[in-house]
N, C-alpha and C positions, 0 to 999 in steps of 0.2 A: 334706344327708346324714341319713338316718333315724337316730334315737337307738337305743341298745341296747334300751331298753324297747319301742320299736315293733317291733324285729326279733324280740324274744322273745315278744311278745304272742300271736301265733297259736298258739304251742306251749304257752303257759301258761294259755290261756283255759279249757280244760276242767277241771271239778272232778270228773269221773268217776273212781272208784277202780278202777284197772286191775290185773289179775293177770298172771302170766307165762305166755305161750303156749309150746307146744312149737315151738322154733325150727325144727325140721326141716320143719314143715308150712308155714312162711312162705316162699314163693317170691317173691323180689323182682323180679317181672316188671313190665311197664308198668302193669298194673292196680293192683297194690299201690303202686307209686311214685306214681301219680296221686292215690291216696287219702291217702298220707302226706306229700305235698308240703307244705312249711312254710306256704304260703299257704292250704292246704285242710285241714290236719290237724284243727283245731277243728271245722270243719263236718263232716268225715268221721267224727269220733268221735261226734258227735250223730246223724248219719244212720245209722251202723252199729249203734249201740245199739238203734235202732228196727227197722232192716232185719232184723237177725238174729232178731228175735222176731215181726215182722209183715212178711212178704215182699211185701205189697201196696204198701208205701211206694214212691213214685216214685224211680227211680234218677237222680241228677244227670247232666246231659248230658255234663259233662267226664269222668265215670266211664264212661259208655256208650262214648264215643269211644276210651277206653284199654282197656276190657275187652271185646275183640271175641270173636266166637264165641258160646258159651253165656254170655251176659252175666250172668244172674242167678246162675249157679253160680260164675263167677269173682268176682263182687262178694261173694258170701257167703263164699268162701274168703279173699279179701283182708280183708274185715271181721273175720273171726275173728282175724286178726293185729293189725289196728288196735285192736280192742276188748279184746284180752287181753294185748297185749305191753307191756312197760315195761323201762326200764333200771333195774337194781337200784341203790339208793342205797348208796353205799359209801364206801382212804383215801388221798386225795391231799392234800397240804398246801394249805390255803386260800391263794389269791393274791388279793392285791388290787392312715352306712356304707351304702353300697350293698352288695349281696351277689351272689355268683356261685354258683349251685347246680350241683353236679357229681354226677351219678349214675353208678353202676357198672353193669357187666354182671352176669349171673348168676355167682355165685361159690360157693366150697365150703369135727371139729377134730382133724386128724391131723398130728403133727409129721413133718417130712421130715429125715432124717439126712444126706443127701448134702451134701458140701461143694463139689461141682463140678456136673456135669450132672444136674439133678434129673429124675425121670420126668415126662413130660408126659401130659396126658389131657384128656378132655372135662369141663368144669365141671359139678359136680353139686350145689353148695350155694349158700348165700347169706350175705351179711354180716348181722349182727344188726340187727334193727329197733329203733331208738332213739326213744322217745317222751319228751317234756319234757326234752331234753338241756340241759346247761349249756355256756356259751361258754368255750372253753379260755383259760387265763391270766386269766380274769375271774370264776372261781367264788367264791362267798361262803360256801359250805358244802362240807364234805369230800365227795369223790367217790371211790368205790372201783371202779366199773365202767369200766375203761380200754378197753373195747370201744366205749363210747359217749362217751368223754371222752379227748381227746389229752393224755397226760402221761407222762413229764415234758416231752416235746417238744411244747409246746402252741402255739407260734407257728410257722406253716408259711410258708416262703419259696419263692416261685416265682422262680427266678433265670434271667437271660438273658445271652447273650454277643453281642458284636459283634466277630467275628474278622476280622482283616485280614492277619495274617502267620503262616500263610497265611489266605486268605479261605475262609469256609465258608457254606453256605446261600445263599438268594437275596440279590441285592444290594440289595433293598428290604425286607428283614426281618431282625430280630434272630433268634437261635436259642435253643433251650432249653438251659439248663445243668442244672437239676435241681429237685427239690422237697425242701426240707430242713426237718426239725423242730428248732427252737430251744427252749431250756428257759425261755422267758419272761423271761430275764435277760441274754440275749446269748450265753450259753454253749450248748454242745450236746454230745450223745453221738454216737458214731460206731461203725459196724461192731458193732451190738448182737447179732447172731445169726449167727455164722460158719457154722452148719449151713444157712443159707438164702442164702449168698453164691453164687448160681447163676452158672454160666459158659455158659449157653445161653439168654439172654433172647430172642433171635430165635426159637429153636425153641419156647419156651414160648408166646410170642404167636401163633405160627403154629398151635400145637396147639389154641388157643382160637378159631381162625378170624379173628384180628385182622389181616387183610391190609391193610385201609385204615389202621389205626393204624400198622402197620409202614411203609407207604408214606409216611405223613406224617412219621414219625420219621426216615426216611431222607433227608428233605428239610430238616426243621427242627430235628432233635436231632443235631447233628453234632460229631464229634471233629476237632480241628484237625490231628491226625496221620493222619486217614483211617481210623481203626479205630473205627467207631461202636459195634459190639457190645461191645468192651472198655470203652468209655466208659459205655454203658448198664449194664453189669455193675457198674462202679465206683459209679455213682450209686445203684443199688438196694442194693448191699451196704453202702455207707457210710451212706446216709441212709434208704432205704426200710425197712430192717430195724429202724430206731429209731422208727418211727411206731406207737404202741401200738395204734391201732385197725385196723392191718393185721396184727396178730398172728394166727397160724393159729387160735387158740382163739376168735377173734371171728367165725368162719365156721362155720355149721352144716354138718355133713357134709364138712368140708374134707378133700380127698384129693389135691390137685394143687398148683398155684401160683396160685390165684385172686387172692391178695393182690398178686402181681407184676403181673397184668393191671390191677388197680385202680390201682396206683401210677402206671403209665405213662399209663393213660387219664385219670386225674384231672389229672396234670401237663399233658398235652396240652390238655385242655379249658380249664384255667386259662390256658395260654399263648395259646390262640386268642382269648381275651377281652382280651388285653393286647398290642395291636399298638403296640409302642413306637415303631417307625419312623413309623407314621401319626400318633401323638400328637405327636411332635417335628416332623414335616414340616408339620403343620397350623399350627404356631407359627413356621414359618420356620427351624427348626433342622434342617439337612440336611447330609449328609456333604460335606466340602470339603477340598481340599488347601491352601487359603489362609485361610479364615475360622476363627476360634477363638470359643469361647463361654465364658460364665462359669458357675460351678457353680449360682448362683442362677437363671439363665435355664433351665437344664435341669431343675433340681429343681422350679421353679414349674410348669412344663408337666406333669411327671409326677405331681406332687402333685394338680394339678387333675384329671387323668385318673383317678387311683386313689382320691382322696378323703383320702389321708394321705401324709406324706412317704415316699419310697423311699430305699433305700441305693444309692449310685452307686459304681462301682469304676473305678479308673484305674491304668494303668501309667505312672508319671510324669505327663505331660500327656495321654496317650492315653486317651480315654473308651471303655471296652470292656465294662462290665457294669452290670446293673440288678437289684436285688432288690426284689420286691414282697412286702409282709408281710401275713399274715392270721392271725386267730384262727379257730377252727372251732367251729361250733355242731353238736355231734354228732360222728359218725365221719367220717373222710376219704372212705370210699366213698359214703356216703349223706347227709352233712351239708351245711351251708352254710358257705362261706368268707366271712368278714366282714373287709373291709379294716381295717387298723390301722396304728399307727405302729411303727417299728422298735423291737425290744426291747433295743437298746443303740446306742451311738454307733459307727457302722461306716464311713461314707463316707470314702474316702481320697483324694479328688480335690482338687487345688488350687482356690483360689477363682476364678482367672482363667486364661485361656490354654488352655482345654480343646480338644483336637483330636479331632474326630469325622470320621475320614478315610473315604473311599469304599472299598468292597471291590473286589477284582479290578483294582487299578491295574496298568497295564503296567509291566514292569521298566524302570528308567531307568539304562541303562548309562553308565559313565564314559567319557570320551573317551580313546581310545588307538589307536595304529596300530602295525603290526608294527615291532618294533625300538625303539619309543619307551619312555620311562620311564613306568611306570604311575602313575596319579594316585591320591592318597589323599584327595581332597577330601570324598567322602561320609562318611568315617569320622572324624567330629568330635563331641565332646561325649559324651553317654551313649547307649548302645544295647545291643541284644541281638545275639548272633551266631547266626542261624538256620542249621540244618544242612539240606542238600539232598543226597539220594542217589537215583539212578535217576529224576531229574526230579521227586521229591516232597519236600516239607518233612517231615523226620523229626527233631523235637526241636531241640536247641540246645546250646551250650556252657554249662556251669555254672562256678562260680567258680575251681575248680582247673584249668580248661582241658580237662576231660574232656567227652565227648559223652554226653548223657542225653536220653531221650525221654518220661519221665513226670513230671518235676519242673518246678520254676519256673526259667525262664531267669535266668542271672546278668546283672547290670548291669555292662557294661564301659565304661571311659572311654577315649576315643581322643583323643590329643593330637598335633599336628603335630610331626614331627621330620625335618628336612631335606626330602627328596623323598617321604617317606612319613609314617608315624605310629606311635606306640607305643600299646600296649593295657595297661590295668591293671584288675584285678578286685578284689574285697574281700580276696582272698588275697595280692595283691601284683602286681608287674610281670610281664608275660607275655613269653615268649621260646621259641624252639625249643631244647630242652635234650636232647642225645643223640638228636636226631631226633624228639623228641616235644614237642607243644604243652604248655607248662607255665606256670602262674601261681602264684608263691610269693614270700614276703617276701624270700628271699635272691637272687632273680633280678635280673640287669641287664636293663632293658627292651630287647627287640629291636625292630628297625624292620620294619614290615610295609607293604605297599602294597595297592592294589586294582586288579584288571583286569576291566573290564566289570562292575563292581559286586561281584565276588567277592573275598574276602580272598586275598591273595597273599603268599608268602614266597619270597625269592630268585627273583623273577620267575615264580613258578608258583602257580596256584590249586589245584593237586592236593594233597589230603590223603587219608589212608587210616586205616582201622581194621580190627581183626580181624573185627568183625561189627557189624551194626546193633544198638544197645542195645535190650534188652527188659526191661520191668518196672523193678526197682530197680537193675539192672546198668548200670554206666557203662563206656564204652570210651575208652581212650587214643587220641589223635589223632596220627598220624605223618606225616612228610613222605616216608618211604620206602614203596614199594609194599607193600600188604597186600590182604586179601581184599575189602574194601569201599572204593570210592572215594567221597569225600564233599567237598562244598564248603561254604563259609560266606558268608552274606550279612548285611550290617549292617541292623538295624532300629532306626531312631532312636526314642528314647523321651523 
């Protein structure tokens, strides 16, 4: 793994004193990107210092390939940015690897006041050009220019899901959860700019012509409840707005939502380089209904792939999330992501018995025949009660026994009782009280059964609610007919 010194050397090699260019004249096209690439920046600074005063100097071949058309004119324009741009030294508290380069599209500093559907348009500006940047969370001198230095969210986490209840994405790939900025100490900020919590992410990406990006996200950035747009809005609003180098003031001529495009493009490019399924499969760790793995087995494989330990997430023994940690050299749109160790102790998986189960397993019904006593065998130990309506998984039951679609599922404990079983949540025993599903300390535990895998009460799997829950709204679950029919299926954890 290269040392931090070797990673920074290309950017620190030049001793040329640089001034501040007019940012509006620096178009971050392929020509400029080729010159300011971390591996070429020192060479480019030396070349441009001569080229701008003596045009007879030979243009490097890698530059000719990127600066098509009027090569000399485009090189001259790009060199004016390379030779005269710098990030201003400025005051963030001092804190005391292979790399993945991620580049943005053309981008565009005007504040947008809309809290819902922001106006969309063609990009007209660019992210700031950052020369000689410092590595986030590792700076040894104070930094004020937060357009070229990520702070306070200096550690960026690319997080991935393995959804199985219900399953999402391809059966041989993990899916994107998000790109999160942590504060270098394991804590984080959230929802940093309500004015930019857009509710039209799909429309924004379409307005910038990002059809390929959207197509990829529709396959690999999935919401387990089937509402991808809402999930993307949540990730951008909660996490994207807290990335300092994606602030609107960091874009010359900003007039749209260029930073939104950058957030999703950077996250997707990072994800493409982190094929967790392939990393694990190569080591013989594959989804299975029978084989379990140890925490050390999985961590060792992913540490070898990433270069540093990762954070693993589990629901009980169910292995379902991976967080890859990075510091960033420069800005998120144009900088380098440098793998690093987690900024805090976060893995919540047990040391042994981890279950990495396959996606899209067929339902396993319980044995029952008309007129027979339903069996409660699958409902034992700890599990979630997943909700299904109109054939789709829509949330689950939470601890009071209400139906919820945007929160964390409650853990229920099922225990055999006669020919059925009882259910208990953290609120207390569960029963049907006045026709409604209820879990509370004062309840006497009712007896439930299962029919073909679905929760049943009084020999019926039919439950009802006034509506499908939306957002933070919960719905009571009844045994009497109401507007929405819903059933519940046990997910072992």
